[in-house]
C-alpha positions as CSV (number, residue, x, y, z in Angstrom):
1,M,92.0,140.1,228.2
2,L,87.9,139.7,227.3
3,V,89.0,136.5,225.5
4,R,91.0,135.2,228.5
5,A,88.2,136.0,230.6
6,A,85.9,134.1,228.4
7,H,88.5,131.2,228.6
8,D,88.5,131.4,232.3
9,D,84.6,131.5,232.6
10,T,83.1,128.2,233.3
11,R,79.7,129.4,232.3
12,I,80.8,130.3,228.6
13,S,81.4,127.6,226.4
14,G,82.3,129.0,223.3
15,A,83.6,132.3,221.9
16,A,84.2,134.3,218.5
17,H,85.1,137.1,217.1
18,L,82.6,139.1,215.0
19,G,82.7,142.1,212.7
20,S,86.2,143.7,211.8
21,A,88.4,141.4,213.6
22,A,86.6,138.3,212.1
23,A,87.0,139.9,208.6
24,D,90.8,140.7,209.3
25,R,90.3,144.3,208.6
26,L,90.9,145.9,211.9
27,D,92.2,149.5,211.9
28,D,92.6,152.2,214.4
29,W,88.8,152.9,214.5
30,S,87.5,149.5,214.9
31,D,85.3,148.2,217.9
32,I,85.7,144.9,219.7
33,D,83.0,142.7,218.8
34,L,82.9,139.3,220.8
35,A,80.3,136.6,220.9
36,L,79.8,134.4,224.0
37,C,78.2,131.1,223.9
38,V,76.6,130.8,227.5
39,S,76.7,127.1,228.5
40,P,73.2,125.5,228.8
41,G,73.6,124.9,232.7
42,A,74.2,128.6,233.2
43,E,71.5,131.2,233.8
44,L,71.6,133.7,231.0
45,K,70.6,136.7,233.0
46,E,73.3,136.1,235.5
47,V,76.2,135.9,233.2
48,I,75.1,138.9,231.4
49,S,75.0,140.8,234.7
50,S,78.3,139.4,235.7
51,W,79.9,140.3,232.3
52,T,78.5,143.6,232.7
53,H,79.9,144.3,236.0
54,H,83.2,143.3,235.0
55,I,83.2,145.4,231.7
56,Y,82.3,148.5,234.0
57,D,84.9,147.4,236.8
58,S,87.7,146.4,234.8
59,H,87.7,148.0,231.6
60,S,86.2,151.8,232.4
61,A,83.0,151.3,231.0
62,V,81.1,154.6,231.2
63,A,77.6,153.5,229.4
64,H,76.0,151.0,227.6
65,C,73.0,150.1,225.5
66,D,71.4,146.8,224.1
67,V,70.3,145.5,220.9
68,S,68.3,142.2,220.7
69,R,68.3,140.2,217.8
70,G,66.1,137.1,218.4
71,E,67.1,135.5,221.7
72,T,70.6,137.2,221.2
73,L,71.7,140.2,223.3
74,Y,74.3,142.5,222.1
75,R,75.6,144.8,225.0
76,V,77.3,147.6,223.5
77,F,79.6,149.2,225.9
78,L,81.5,152.7,225.7
79,L,84.7,152.8,227.4
80,R,86.3,155.9,229.1
81,N,89.0,155.8,226.1
82,T,86.2,156.2,223.6
83,L,86.5,152.5,222.4
84,Q,83.3,150.6,221.7
85,V,83.0,147.0,222.9
86,D,80.1,144.7,221.9
87,V,79.7,141.6,223.6
88,S,76.8,139.3,222.7
89,F,75.3,136.5,224.8
90,W,74.2,133.6,222.7
91,R,72.3,130.7,223.9
92,A,74.3,127.3,223.1
93,E,71.3,126.4,220.4
94,D,71.8,129.7,218.6
95,F,75.7,129.9,218.7
96,R,76.6,129.7,214.8
97,A,77.7,132.1,212.0
98,F,75.3,133.9,210.2
99,G,77.7,135.4,207.7
100,P,81.2,135.7,206.8
101,K,82.0,137.7,209.7
102,F,82.2,135.2,212.5
103,K,85.9,133.8,213.5
104,L,85.8,130.8,216.1
105,I,88.1,131.3,219.2
106,F,87.0,128.3,221.0
107,G,83.8,126.1,221.3
108,D,81.5,124.0,219.3
109,P,79.1,126.2,217.1
110,K,76.2,124.9,215.2
111,E,76.0,124.5,211.7
112,P,76.4,128.3,209.8
113,H,72.9,129.6,209.0
114,P,73.5,132.5,206.5
115,S,71.4,135.3,206.7
116,P,69.1,135.7,203.9
117,A,70.0,138.5,201.2
118,P,68.1,142.0,201.6
119,D,64.7,141.5,199.8
120,P,64.3,144.0,196.7
121,A,60.6,144.3,196.9
122,E,60.8,145.4,200.6
123,L,63.9,147.9,199.8
124,I,61.6,149.4,196.9
125,G,58.4,149.3,198.9
126,F,60.0,151.4,201.9
127,A,61.7,153.7,199.4
128,W,58.3,154.8,197.7
129,L,56.6,155.0,201.1
130,Y,59.2,157.4,202.5
131,A,58.8,159.2,199.2
132,L,55.2,160.0,199.8
133,H,56.3,161.2,203.4
134,V,58.8,163.7,201.9
135,R,56.4,165.0,199.6
136,S,53.8,165.6,202.5
137,S,56.6,167.1,204.8
138,I,57.8,169.4,202.2
139,L,54.3,170.6,201.1
140,R,53.6,171.1,204.8
141,R,56.7,173.0,205.5
142,R,58.0,170.4,207.8
143,M,61.5,170.7,206.9
144,L,63.4,168.6,209.4
145,Q,60.8,165.8,209.0
146,A,61.4,166.1,205.3
147,E,65.0,165.8,205.7
148,Y,64.4,162.9,207.7
149,M,62.3,160.8,205.3
150,L,64.7,161.9,202.5
151,S,67.5,160.2,204.2
152,A,65.6,157.2,205.1
153,M,64.6,157.2,201.2
154,R,68.1,157.6,200.0
155,N,69.3,154.7,202.2
156,H,67.1,152.2,200.6
157,V,68.0,153.5,197.3
158,L,71.7,152.9,198.4
159,G,70.3,149.5,199.6
160,L,69.1,148.5,196.2
161,A,72.6,150.0,194.7
162,C,74.5,147.5,196.9
163,L,72.3,144.6,196.2
164,R,72.8,145.1,192.6
165,N,76.6,145.1,193.3
166,N,76.3,141.9,195.8
167,L,77.5,144.5,198.6
168,S,76.0,144.5,202.1
169,S,74.0,147.6,202.9
170,R,73.5,146.8,206.6
171,D,74.4,150.0,208.6
172,G,76.0,151.4,205.6
173,R,78.8,149.5,206.0
174,E,79.8,148.8,202.4
175,F,77.9,151.9,200.7
176,D,81.7,153.3,200.3
177,D,82.5,150.3,198.2
178,L,80.3,151.0,195.5
179,A,81.6,152.1,192.2
180,S,82.5,155.6,191.4
181,D,79.7,156.1,189.1
182,D,77.2,154.9,191.8
183,K,78.7,157.3,194.5
184,T,78.6,160.2,192.1
185,A,74.9,159.8,191.2
186,V,73.9,159.5,194.9
187,L,75.9,163.0,195.9
188,N,73.1,164.8,193.8
189,C,70.5,163.2,196.5
190,Y,71.9,164.9,199.5
191,P,70.3,168.4,200.1
192,K,72.6,171.4,200.8
193,S,70.3,173.0,203.1
194,L,66.7,172.9,204.8
195,D,65.5,175.3,202.3
196,A,62.1,173.8,200.6
197,E,63.5,174.2,197.1
198,E,66.7,172.7,198.2
199,L,65.1,169.6,199.8
200,S,62.7,169.3,196.4
201,R,66.1,169.4,194.2
202,A,67.5,166.4,196.2
203,F,64.2,164.8,196.6
204,H,63.7,165.0,192.8
205,N,67.3,163.3,192.1
206,T,66.9,160.7,194.6
207,T,63.3,159.6,193.1
208,H,65.1,159.6,189.7
209,L,68.0,157.5,190.8
210,L,65.2,155.2,192.8
211,V,63.6,154.5,189.2
212,S,66.6,153.7,187.9
213,E,67.4,151.1,190.5
214,I,63.6,149.6,190.5
215,H,64.3,149.3,186.7
216,V,67.4,146.9,187.4
217,A,65.7,145.0,190.3
218,D,62.3,144.4,189.1
219,P,61.3,146.0,185.5
220,E,57.8,144.9,185.8
221,V,57.3,146.9,189.0
222,A,59.4,149.9,187.7
223,N,56.7,150.3,184.6
224,R,53.8,150.3,187.1
225,I,55.6,152.4,189.5
226,E,57.3,155.2,187.6
227,P,54.2,157.2,186.6
228,V,52.9,157.2,190.1
229,L,56.6,158.6,191.1
230,T,56.6,161.0,188.4
231,E,53.1,162.4,189.8
232,I,54.4,162.5,193.4
233,L,57.1,164.8,192.2
234,T,55.0,167.0,189.8
235,S,52.6,167.3,193.0
236,C,55.4,168.5,195.2
237,R,55.9,171.5,193.3
238,Q,52.6,172.8,194.3
């Protein structure tokens, strides 16, 4: 019904499936992810407002939130039946594939522009930065903050593992596609409680796993940073 509405809307010059539908991986829990190309002569804000009212009135939306990427707005709707519907509004000059999950329905997109792979240096940098905050949070007995920082650190370690295996780490979408050995190793990085000792145990395991991933991603950096990460662990026992 949304695709038909896009065809019938003269302000829309193109549409594409994104996400699971574009990758032919739809299941009972998939959301609807539709990209709309707004015609150059149409007023973008007016189109967004019109489509928002349409989805509320005709598809029983109960709430929505917005995610912006550059000039493109992703409006994410929650329907009464619990379905998630993502409708993104693209300027004509931006309408193109940025990855494999782009399946054209109609229109004339620009040349594909693949998104760059994650930068291992950025993943490494944020991982050790979060490690510092895990330590300080544990020592301050700020256990909820410690768990928050540990989760972020662990996700960056998983990002390095995904990069090593040519998998996407975005939103954790391909974490579960890692090899069994990788997933077994990371299980020890989850705390079983907010007790300081248990958080420290998970932190130690996460740090050791981080060091292993850095040795693969950048051995030179690993040789410099490993002694410092070891010192962070030692000082966390105080």
